[in-house]
DOPADREN-352533 format. One record per atom (N, C-alpha, C, CB): residue in three letters; y, x, z. Coordinates in steps of 0.2 Angstrom, whole numbers, padded with zeros to 4 digits, always signed. Glycine has a CB too. Layout:
N
ALAYXZ ...
This chain:
75
MET-0018+0094-0007 MET-0011+0092-0005 MET-0007+0090-0011 MET-0007+0098-0002 LEU-0004+0084-0011 LEU+0000+0081-0016 LEU+0006+0085-0017 LEU+0001+0074-0015 SER+0008+0086-0023 SER+0015+0089-0024 SER+0020+0084-0026 SER+0015+0094-0030 ALA+0018+0078-0025 ALA+0023+0072-0026 ALA+0026+0071-0019 ALA+0019+0066-0029 ASN+0031+0066-0019 ASN+0034+0064-0013 ASN+0035+0057-0013 ASN+0041+0067-0013 PHE+0030+0053-0010 PHE+0029+0046-0010 PHE+0033+0043-0004 PHE+0022+0044-0010 TYR+0036+0037-0006 TYR+0039+0032-0001 TYR+0036+0025-0002 TYR+0047+0033-0001 ILE+0035+0022+0003 ILE+0034+0014+0003 ILE+0041+0011+0002 ILE+0030+0011+0009 THR+0042+0008-0004 THR+0049+0005-0005 THR+0049-0002-0004 THR+0051+0007-0012 GLU+0043-0006-0005 GLU+0043-0013-0004 GLU+0036-0015-0002 GLU+0045-0017-0011 PHE+0036-0020+0002 PHE+0029-0023+0004 PHE+0030-0030+0005 PHE+0026-0019+0010 LEU+0024-0034+0004 LEU+0024-0041+0005 LEU+0018-0042+0009 LEU+0024-0045-0002 ALA+0019-0044+0015 ALA+0013-0045+0020 ALA+0011-0052+0020 ALA+0015-0043+0027 SER+0014-0057+0017 SER+0012-0064+0017 SER+0014-0067+0011 SER+0015-0068+0023 ASN+0010-0065+0005 ASN+0011-0067-0001 ASN+0009-0074-0002 ASN+0008-0062-0007 SER+0013-0079-0003 SER+0011-0086-0004 SER+0013-0089-0010 SER+0014-0090+0002 GLY+0014-0085-0015 GLY+0015-0088-0022 GLY+0019-0083-0027 GLY+0020-0094-0021 GLY+0019-0077-0025 GLY+0022-0072-0029 GLY+0017-0068-0034 GLY+0025-0066-0025 LEU+0017-0062-0034 LEU+0013-0058-0038 LEU+0005-0060-0037 LEU+0014-0051-0037 GLN+0002-0061-0043 GLN-0005-0063-0043 GLN-0010-0058-0045 GLN-0006-0069-0047 ASP-0016-0058-0042 ASP-0021-0053-0045 ASP-0024-0056-0051 ASP-0026-0051-0039 GLY-0030-0052-0053 GLY-0033-0055-0059 GLY-0037-0061-0058 GLY-0038-0049-0061 ASP-0038-0063-0052 ASP-0041-0070-0051 ASP-0037-0075-0049 ASP-0046-0069-0045 GLY-0030-0074-0050 GLY-0025-0079-0048 GLY-0023-0080-0041 GLY-0028-0086-0051 ASP-0026-0075-0037 ASP-0025-0076-0029 ASP-0018-0072-0028 ASP-0031-0072-0025 THR-0015-0073-0023 THR-0009-0070-0021 THR-0010-0065-0015 THR-0003-0075-0020 PRO-0013-0059-0015 PRO-0014-0055-0009 PRO-0008-0051-0007 PRO-0019-0050-0011 ASP-0008-0048-0002 ASP-0002-0044+0001 ASP-0002-0038-0004 ASP-0004-0041+0008 TRP+0004-0035-0005 TRP+0005-0029-0009 TRP+0010-0024-0007 TRP+0007-0032-0016 ILE+0010-0018-0009 ILE+0015-0013-0008 ILE+0017-0010-0014 ILE+0012-0008-0003 GLU+0023-0007-0014 GLU+0026-0003-0019 GLU+0027+0004-0017 GLU+0032-0007-0022 LEU+0025+0009-0020 LEU+0026+0016-0019 LEU+0031+0019-0024 LEU+0019+0020-0018 PHE+0035+0023-0021 PHE+0040+0027-0026 PHE+0038+0034-0025 PHE+0047+0025-0024 ASN+0037+0037-0031 ASN+0036+0045-0031 ASN+0043+0048-0032 ASN+0031+0047-0036 ALA+0046+0051-0027 ALA+0053+0054-0028 ALA+0052+0062-0030 ALA+0057+0054-0022 GLY+0045+0064-0031 GLY+0044+0071-0033 GLY+0045+0071-0041 GLY+0037+0073-0031 ALA+0045+0078-0043 ALA+0046+0079-0050 ALA+0039+0079-0054 ALA+0048+0086-0051 SER+0034+0078-0051 SER+0027+0078-0054 SER+0023+0072-0053 SER+0023+0084-0053 THR+0019+0070-0057 THR+0015+0064-0056 THR+0009+0066-0052 THR+0012+0061-0063 ALA+0006+0061-0049 ALA+0000+0062-0044 ALA-0005+0057-0045 ALA+0003+0063-0037 ASP-0011+0058-0044 ASP-0017+0054-0044 ASP-0018+0052-0037 ASP-0023+0056-0048 LEU-0018+0046-0035 LEU-0019+0044-0028 LEU-0026+0043-0026 LEU-0014+0039-0026 SER-0031+0043-0031 SER-0038+0042-0030 SER-0040+0047-0024 SER-0042+0043-0036 GLY-0044+0044-0020 GLY-0046+0048-0014 GLY-0042+0047-0008 GLY-0046+0055-0015 TYR-0036+0043-0009 TYR-0032+0041-0003 TYR-0032+0034-0002 TYR-0024+0043-0005 HIS-0031+0032+0005 HIS-0032+0025+0007 HIS-0027+0022+0011 HIS-0039+0025+0011 LEU-0027+0016+0012 LEU-0022+0012+0016 LEU-0027+0008+0021 LEU-0017+0008+0013 THR-0025+0007+0027 THR-0029+0003+0032 THR-0024+0000+0037 THR-0034+0007+0035 ASP-0027-0005+0040 ASP-0024-0008+0046 ASP-0029-0008+0052 ASP-0020-0015+0045 ASP-0034-0005+0051 ASP-0040-0005+0055 ASP-0042+0002+0057 ASP-0046-0009+0052 ARG-0041+0005+0063 ARG-0043+0011+0065 ARG-0051+0013+0064 ARG-0041+0013+0072 ALA-0055+0007+0064 ALA-0062+0008+0064 ALA-0064+0008+0056 ALA-0065+0002+0067 ASP-0059+0007+0052 ASP-0061+0007+0044 ASP-0055+0011+0041 ASP-0062+0000+0041 LEU-0055+0018+0041 LEU-0050+0022+0038 LEU-0050+0022+0031 LEU-0050+0029+0041 THR-0055+0019+0027 THR-0055+0019+0020 THR-0055+0011+0018 THR-0061+0022+0017 LYS-0052+0007+0021 LYS-0052+0000+0020 LYS-0050-0002+0013 LYS-0048-0004+0025 TRP-0044+0001+0011 TRP-0042+0000+0004 TRP-0041+0007+0000 TRP-0035-0004+0004 ALA-0044+0008-0005 ALA-0043+0014-0009 ALA-0039+0013-0015 ALA-0050+0016-0011 PHE-0034+0018-0016 PHE-0030+0018-0022 PHE-0034+0019-0028 PHE-0025+0023-0021 PRO-0033+0015-0033 PRO-0037+0016-0039 PRO-0035+0023-0043 PRO-0035+0010-0044 ALA-0039+0026-0047 ALA-0038+0032-0050 ALA-0032+0031-0055 ALA-0044+0034-0054 GLY-0029+0036-0057 GLY-0023+0036-0062 GLY-0017+0037-0059 GLY-0023+0029-0065 ASP-0012+0039-0063 ASP-0005+0041-0061 ASP+0000+0036-0064 ASP-0004+0048-0063 GLY-0002+0030-0067 GLY+0002+0026-0070 GLY+0006+0021-0065 GLY-0001+0022-0075 HIS+0010+0017-0067 HIS+0014+0012-0063 HIS+0009+0006-0063 HIS+0021+0010-0066 ARG+0008+0003-0058 ARG+0004-0003-0057 ARG+0005-0006-0050 ARG-0004-0002-0058 PRO+0004-0013-0049 PRO+0005-0015-0043 PRO-0001-0013-0038 PRO+0005-0023-0043 CYS+0000-0012-0032 CYS-0006-0011-0027 CYS-0007-0017-0023 CYS-0004-0005-0023 LEU-0012-0021-0025 LEU-0013-0027-0022 LEU-0019-0026-0017 LEU-0015-0033-0027 ASN-0018-0029-0011 ASN-0022-0028-0006 ASN-0027-0034-0006 ASN-0019-0027+0001 ASP-0031-0035-0011 ASP-0035-0041-0011 ASP-0042-0041-0008 ASP-0035-0043-0018 GLY-0043-0035-0005 GLY-0050-0034-0002 GLY-0056-0033-0007 GLY-0051-0040+0002 ARG-0054-0033-0013 ARG-0060-0032-0018 ARG-0061-0025-0020 ARG-0058-0036-0024 ARG-0057-0020-0017 ARG-0058-0013-0018 ARG-0058-0011-0026 ARG-0064-0011-0015 ARG-0053-0014-0030 ARG-0053-0012-0037 ARG-0046-0010-0039 ARG-0055-0018-0041 
């Protein structure tokens, strides 16, 4: 169980020219805010929009600040 307290604070569901991934593509993205007092590693947690694929997008390991790009490449 996480001791952090996460909120989705921003998302972009149709990125047509904003934040780019490492390949120059502009995938959808979300921003999470941890309102808790401690850091948390989200590896092992997932996001999905498909009930048949509950592990569609895995959070990368680490507790640092980074964009969460949903580019389908699972990195």
